[in-house]
C-alpha positions as CSV (number, residue, x, y, z in Angstrom):
1,M,0.0,-0.2,0.1
2,T,1.4,3.2,-0.9
3,L,1.5,6.4,1.2
4,D,-1.4,8.2,-0.7
5,R,-3.7,5.1,-0.1
6,S,-3.0,5.2,3.5
7,V,-3.4,8.5,4.2
8,I,-6.8,8.3,2.5
9,A,-7.4,4.9,4.4
10,F,-6.4,6.9,7.8
11,A,-8.7,9.9,7.1
12,G,-11.6,7.7,6.2
13,S,-11.0,5.9,9.5
14,M,-10.6,8.8,11.6
15,V,-14.0,10.5,10.3
16,L,-15.9,7.1,10.9
17,V,-14.4,7.2,14.5
18,S,-15.2,10.7,14.9
19,V,-19.0,9.7,13.8
20,A,-19.3,7.1,16.2
21,L,-18.1,9.2,19.0
22,T,-20.3,12.0,18.1
23,V,-23.4,9.5,18.2
24,W,-22.6,7.2,21.1
25,V,-20.2,9.4,23.4
26,S,-20.7,13.4,23.1
27,P,-22.5,15.5,20.3
28,L,-19.2,17.8,20.9
29,F,-16.9,15.3,18.9
30,V,-18.5,16.7,15.9
31,W,-15.7,19.2,16.2
32,F,-13.5,16.0,15.5
33,T,-15.0,15.4,12.3
34,V,-14.9,19.0,11.3
35,F,-11.1,19.2,11.9
36,V,-10.6,16.3,10.1
37,G,-12.5,17.4,7.2
38,L,-10.6,21.0,7.1
39,N,-7.3,18.9,7.3
40,M,-8.4,16.9,4.1
41,I,-9.2,20.3,2.5
42,Q,-6.1,22.1,3.3
43,S,-4.1,19.0,2.2
44,A,-5.8,19.0,-1.0
45,F,-4.6,22.5,-1.8
46,T,-1.4,22.7,0.0
47,G,0.0,19.1,-0.4
48,F,0.9,19.2,3.2
49,C,-0.5,16.4,5.4
50,P,0.8,16.0,8.9
51,A,-0.6,12.1,8.9
52,A,1.7,11.6,5.4
53,L,4.5,12.8,7.6
54,V,4.1,10.3,10.4
55,L,3.1,7.4,8.0
56,R,6.3,8.0,6.1
57,K,8.5,7.7,9.2
58,L,6.8,4.4,9.8
59,G,8.3,3.1,6.6
60,I,5.3,3.5,4.1
61,R,6.4,3.8,0.6
62,P,6.0,7.1,-0.9
63,G,3.1,7.5,-3.7
64,P,2.6,9.9,-6.4
65,A,0.7,12.7,-4.4
66,F,2.7,12.8,-1.2
């Protein structure tokens, strides 16, 4: 799996986790969903993704986007 696909999988997992936390724990977790969404948008425009930096250090091979 390349870094690009890993970042997408990680972002999708975080969205699902944050929605579950919003439904079952506290409605305030919706802000976590907002944070993930905003981070995905800024990454699309700037090419900078903190998750990509961490995953790259963990040894996942780079893809064409990151």
